[in-house]
N, C-alpha and C positions, 0 to 999 in steps of 0.2 A: 504494499500500500504506499510505499515511499513516493510513487509517482503522483499520487493524489494529495501530497501535502500542501501544495500550492492552492489547489482547489478548496481543500478543507479550511485553510487558513483564511482565504478570502470569503468563503461562505460564513464560517464562524464569525469572522470580523465584522462583516457587513450586517449579519442578522442581529448580533448582539448589540452592535453600535446603534442600530435602528431602535431596537427595543429600549435599551437604556437611555439612548438620546431622547426618544419620545417621552419617557417617564421624567427625565430632567426638565424638559420643556414643559410638561404638564405640572410640575412643581415649581415653574417660573425660575428654574436654574438654566444656565447655558448648556446647550446640548453637548459642547465640548467635553463637560464633566461625564456625561454618559459614555462617550467614546473611550475616554480614559478608563473608566470602570469596566467597560467591555474588555479592554486589554488586560486588566487586572485579572478578570475572570478567566481569560484565555492563557494566561501566563503560568509559568511553572510553580508559582508560589502559591496557588489555590488549587483546590480539588476539581476533578472533572477533566474534560478535553483540554489538552495543551497544544498550543499552536507551535508550528516549527520555529524554533528560536533562531535558526540560521537564515530562513527566508524573511522573517520580520524585518530585520535591519536593512535588507536590500529594498523592500517595499517602502520602508520608512525614507530611504535615500531619495527614492523617486518622489515621495510626498515632500520632502524638503525642497527638491529641485522645482516642483510646480508651486510650492508656497512661496519660495523666494521670487519666482517668476511673476507670480500674482502681485507680491509686494512691489516689484519693480514696474510692473504694468500699471499700478495706480500711484506710483510715485510722481509728485507734482511739485517741481521746483518752485513754480509760481505760488502755490498754497504755502510752502515752506517760507518763501521770502516775505509774505504778508505778515507772517508772525515771528520773523526771525529775531527781532529785538528781545523776545522773551523765550521763545523755544529753544534757540541755540545755547545761550548761557544757562538757562533753567534746567534743561534736560541734562547738560554736561555736569551741572552741579549736582543734580539729583543721583545721576549714575555714579558719581564719585562718593557721595555719602552713603548710598546703599551698598556699594562695593566694599567701602571701608567697613561697614557694619558686618557683612558677610565675611570679609577677611578676618575680622576679629573673632567671630564665632568660630571659624575654621581654625584659627591659632589656639583658641581655647580648647578645641578638640585635639590639639597636637598634630595638625595637618601641616603640610609644607606651605611656603609662601605662594608658590604657584597654584596648589590646590586652592588656597583661600582666595587667590585672584579670580579664578574660574568660578568658584562658588558664589563670590560676591557679585561677579558680573551677571550670572544667571538669576540671582535676586534681584537685580536692578532693572530689568527690562520687563515691560508689561506685554501682555498677549494682544496682538493685532487684532485677532478674531474676536476675542472677548470685548475688547474696548470699543471696536467698530460697531459690533452688534448693539452694545448698550446705547451708543450714540445714535444709531439709526432708529431704533426703537422709540427714542424720545424726540426723534427729528431734530437733533441739536448739531449735525455735521455742518450745516450751512450756517450756524450762528457764529458769532465771534468767539464765544467759549469753546464751541465745538472745533473751530479752525485751530485754536491754541493747542487743544488736546491731540488733534491730528498732526500737527506740526511737531509738537512734542514726541509723538510716537515715531514720526519719520526720522528724527534726530536719533532716537534711541535705536532704530533699526539700522541706521548708517553706522553707528558706533558699534553695533554687534557685528555687522558685516566685516568691519575693519578688525574687530577682535578676532573673528574666525580665521582671518588671513594671517594675523601676526602671532597668535598663540602657538601654532606649531613651531615657529621659528624661535620664539622665546623659550618655549618648554625644551626644545632641542639643545639650546645653550645651557638650560638648567641641568641637563643631563651629561653635558660634556663640554664644560666650560672652558677647558684648556685648548681643545682643538677648534672650537667653533665660538669665538666671541660673540657676545650678544649684539654688538653694533654690526658686525659683518653679517649675522643671521638676518637682523631686521632689514638692513640695506638690500641684501639679496632678495628678500621676499618683496620689498617694496619695488625693486627693479622689475620682478616678474609682474607684479600687479600693475605697474605703470605700463609695461609693454602691452599686456592684455587690454587695459582701459583705452591706450591709444589705438590698438588694433580695432577695437569696438567703435570708437568715436570716428575713426578715419574710414575703416572699411565696412564695419557692421552697419553704420548709420546710413550708408549708401546701398549696401547689398540687401539688407533685410527689407526695407521698403520696396525696392525694386522687385524682389522676388514676390512679395505679397501682391503688389500691382499685377503682376503677371498671372498669378493664380485667380485673383478677383475677376479678371477678364475672362477667364474660363467659365465663370458662373456655376462652380460646382462647390456647393457648401461642404461636403466631406473632404474635399482636396484642401479647402482653406483651413479647416479646423486641423487636418493632418499636418499641414505646413507649419502652422502656429506651434503645434506640439514638437515637430522636429526642430524647429529653431530653438525653443526652450531646452529641450534635452541635448540637441546636437552642440549648441554653445556651451551648456554646463560640462558636458563631457570633454569637449575640446579644450576648454579652459584649463581643465584638470590635467589632461594628457600632454598638451603643448606648452602651456605656461606654468604648470605646476601650482595653480590657485585652486580654491575649493570650488566644488559643485555649486555650492550656495551663491557665491560671488557671480559666477558665470551666469547662472539663471537670473540673479538680479539685474545684471547689466543687459541681458538679452530682453527682459521685460522693460527695462528703462529706455532702451533704444526704440523698441517697438511702440512705447508710449508716446514717442515723438512723431509717429506716422499717423496718416489719416485713417488708418484702419485699426487704431488701438481699441475703440469701443467695440467694434465687431469681433476683434480677437478676443477681448475680455468676455463677451457675451457667449461666443462659440466654445470656449474652453472651460468655462465656469463650471459645467457639470463634472468634468473629469478632474479638474483641480479639487473641487469639493470632495469627490470620491476618494482620491489619493491623500487628501488632507485628513479625512476620517481614518484611512489606514495608518497615516502617520501617528495620529494620537492613540489608535489602538496598539500600535507596535511599542510606542513609549510606555503605555500602561502595562504592557507585558513584562517590561523591565523592573516594574516596582514590586517590592516585597512588602506586603501590608504588615508584616510582623514588627516592622520598625516603629509602628505606632504604639505598640505594646512594650517593646524592648527599649526604645530610647524616647519616651514621651517628651523629656524636658528638651532635648534637642530639636524635635519636631515642633514643639511650642515655641521656642525661640526663633526657629526659622520662619514660622508663620507670623510671628510678631514683627520681625524685620519687614516682611512683605507688606502686611496689612496696615501695621502702625508705624513703624520706623520710616519706611519709604514714603508713606502718605503724608506724615507730619512733615517730613523734609520738603516734599513738593508743595505742601501748603505754605510753609514758611518762605519758600523761594518766590512762589507767585505773589504772595503779600508784599515781599520785599520789592517786587518790580511795580508796586502801586496798584495792583489789580484788586477789584472789589472782592468781597467775601464769597459771593456765590460763584464766581469764577475760580477762585482758589479751592473751594470745596469740591467743585466738579473735577478739576484736575487731579485733586487729592484722591477722590474715589475712583477716578479712571485708571490710576496707576496702582491701585492696590490689589494687584494680582500678577501672576507671571503666566507664561504659556510657552508657545512654540519655539522662540529663540532660546529659552532656558533650557528647554529639552535639547536642542541642538548643541549647545555649550556643553550640557552635562555628558552627552554622547561622545563629543570630541575629547573632553577631559579623560573618559574611559579609554578611548583610542590611543591617546597620548601617554597612557599609563600614569597619569598625574593625579586625577581625582579618584579618591576611593569609592567604592561601591555604596557605602554609607552616604557618600556625598550626593550621588544620584538619587538615592532613596529619599534623603532629606529634601532635595530640590522637588521631586514628584510629589511628596507628601505636602510640601508647602504650596504647590501649585493647585493640588485638589482642594485643600482647605480654603485658599484665597479665592478660588473660582466659586466655591460654595458661599462664602461670606460676601463677596462682591456685589451680588444683585441686592442684598439686603442694605448694603451702603447706598446704592442708588435709590432704593425705595425711601429711606429716610431723607434723602435729598429731594425726591418727588414730593413727599409730604410737606417738607419746608417750603418748596417752591409753590405747591397748591395754597398754603396759608398766605404766602406773600402775594400771590396773584389775586386771592380773594381780598386782601386788604387793598391792593392796587385798583382792582376793579370797583370796589366801593369808593374809593377816593375819586377815580375818574367819573363814575356815574354822578357822584355828588356835584362835580364841576361842570359836566356836559351831558345831562340826560337827553334822551330822544325828545324831539319837540312834542308837545301835547296834541297839536293839531295834525300830526303825520297821518296821512291816510293815502291810499292808492299807490303805495310804494311796492318795491320788489324786494322780497326776502332773498338774499343771496348766501346760500349755505356753502361755506368753503372759500377760502381766499388764497388758493394755490395758483398755478399757472393758468388754468382755466377760469377760476373765479375772478382773478384779476382783470383778465382780458373781458370778461362779461361785464364787470362793473364799469369798465372804461366805455364799452359800447353802449350800455344802458344810459349812462350820462350824456352820450352824444344825441340820444333820441328823446331827451328831457324826461327820462324815467328816473326816480330816486331809488338807489340800491341801498339796502340796509345789510351789511356784511354780518353773518353770524360764524364764529369760528372758535374752536376750543383751544387755539394756540395763541398765547399773548403776543408773540412776535408777529404774527399774521394780522392780528387786530391792530397793533401799532402801525403796521404798514398801511392797512386800509385807512386809518385815521390820518396818517400822513398824506395819503393819496387824496384826502378831502371827502372820505365817505363816512357816513354813519355806520357804527359798528357796535356789536354786543359780544362780549366774551362769554363763551360757554358752549356746552353740548346742545346741538340743536334737537336732540331727542329727548330733552329735558323740558317739561311743560312750562316751568318758570322762566327758562330762557326765551321760549317762544312768545310768551306774553310780554316779556321786556322788549322783544323785537316788534311788537305790536301786530302779532299775526292776525288779530280780529279786524284790522283795518287794511291789511295788505290785499293787493289784487293778485299778485304772482308770488310763487315761490320757486326758485331755481336751486336744484341740489346739484352742487359741483364737486362733492367729495369723490375721491377715486375708489373707495372700497365698496363693493356691492351691498354687503350685509348692513353696513352702517347706513348707506343710503336708504335702503328699504326700511329700516327702523325710523329714520327721520320723516320718511314719507308718510309712514302709518301715524305718526304723532302729529304731523301737520294736518292730516286728513280728520283726525279725530277732534282737534281743536278748531278747525275752520272748514266747514263742509262746502262752502262756496269758493274756496281759494283754487286757483289754478295752478297745479303743481307739475313741474317739468324736471325730470331727472336725467342724469348722466349715467350711461351704461357702456359696458365693454363687450357685451355679447348679448344675443337673443335671449339666453337664460336670465341674465341679470335684468334685461329690459322687462321681461315678463313678470319678474318678481317684484319690480318697481310698480308696475300696473296692478298687480295683485294687492299690493300694500297701500294703494290709494293714489298713486300718480296718475295724472291725466294724460301724460306723453313720456317717453323716455327717447332721448337722443343717443343713438348708437354711433360712437366716434368713428369708427372704420367706414361705416356706411356714408356718414356725412362727409368724410373725406374724399371718398370715391365720387360721390355726386358732385362735389365742388370742382375736383379735377376734370370731370366730363363737361360741367358747366363752362369751364375755361376753354376747353376745346370748342364747344358750341359757340362761344363769343369771338373766336379767332376768325378774321376776315378771310385768311388764305384757305379756310376749309372748303373742300369742293362740294360739300353736301353730306347731310346725314339725317338719321331719323330724329325727330324732336324728342327731348327727354320726357319721361313720364312725370306728371305732377308730384308724385310722392317723393319724400326725401329720406333721410336717414332716421325716421322717426318710427316709433311703436306707440300706438294709441288711438 
């Protein structure tokens, strides 16, 4: 049955990761925690089925390549430059403080200085997956606070990429200081990295977009996806073989070069499922290395490691952000965002073992700290959410006291949602002398609506009190411009219950969501794709050079 070990590992890994990831999501914890626990269940330290310990690291290596390729693909120098004044020095200071704390714990455990350095670096860097997911769920990525957090994360990622490159040279010197002085080792490594970077910037920047352009003209989606994966894996393997640098650095630069091309968005979308799948296998393989007995045998060391991650690093980040003159809310958000560790920590731990510098207990402590911090992190964000909700209510009360909706308001249009669609609708309504009243649950969007000169009410449109505040009883129309179908249906039902004579028009993405809107009380539903198609054909109809055509039917992209 040896020939089936790969299949057994894949099946067991994916099935257990799915089950435990879904349970973690159900408990409002990051699915990444479930993937790690799936690996623990498949590992040699727990009873039952045991995955092939030799195959797991190879699958993990592919996962590392695709993870780093994804990091490079989303790397934006422009976003980093917007917040460089705080992200660059702040992240550097926080990494230094957290590394020093980790090094101190390692020295207390009688580990070597090099082991302490790797251990401290592993505790200093936050998980990209966990942080971005938390910001996306709260729609904070496009806010100033979110941009600082993302910029901070980018600096941490760059620092860890450099660490992955330099640590083999430094550790080699530590083992043979007489024949390989540290300076020579570091300079040799930097020369190799410099040669690779120069090659990618001079050759890769021209060849990769040129190659993708030719593949795009073939109009074959499978070939495009295969080409992107070939670039990621090929550059990573080539960088290690020809230049002696890590797979991680090669994949990162492949993604970064591709990010500069016009095909970056398509490449990210086409390869996302495979990147996600191998990322899951990466976390599963990392979990297989974890020995849960350390939680019982060395509880003090585990607790100290977790405290460095959740408390020490967070307090340092909070103090640094406050020192740069940022408000308390921004400081708390950055602090909570960094109170966990993830994929780079695991990569560093694996490298430490490969270099025979970090003891196995060090890897177990890093994994234990990661699991504990990932469990705690959502609760920190929940505390911030509650704090923000209290402040929003206070701000809402203050704003409403200063500028309530006019008592005589009637015949207006309730506009539910002020995203890209809602903002354009508000502008168009104003051009035809209709008064929009924006309703949105996100304070940033309400602030934007008021800055644009519109009346606005903060709150969930499925709440009866919010609807009455927006004068649903005197409105003529309600336009539902939120993107989520279930949320739109609940709003339509509440609107219909409160105002039977109100004309309700909703936004839908499919026939099913349009039918659901109509069932819940909407008078019509606009299907975006159909409306786009009709608009394009209408443009063709209006073109004078057209040699003749059949008139368009009167129906549009509406259901109702």
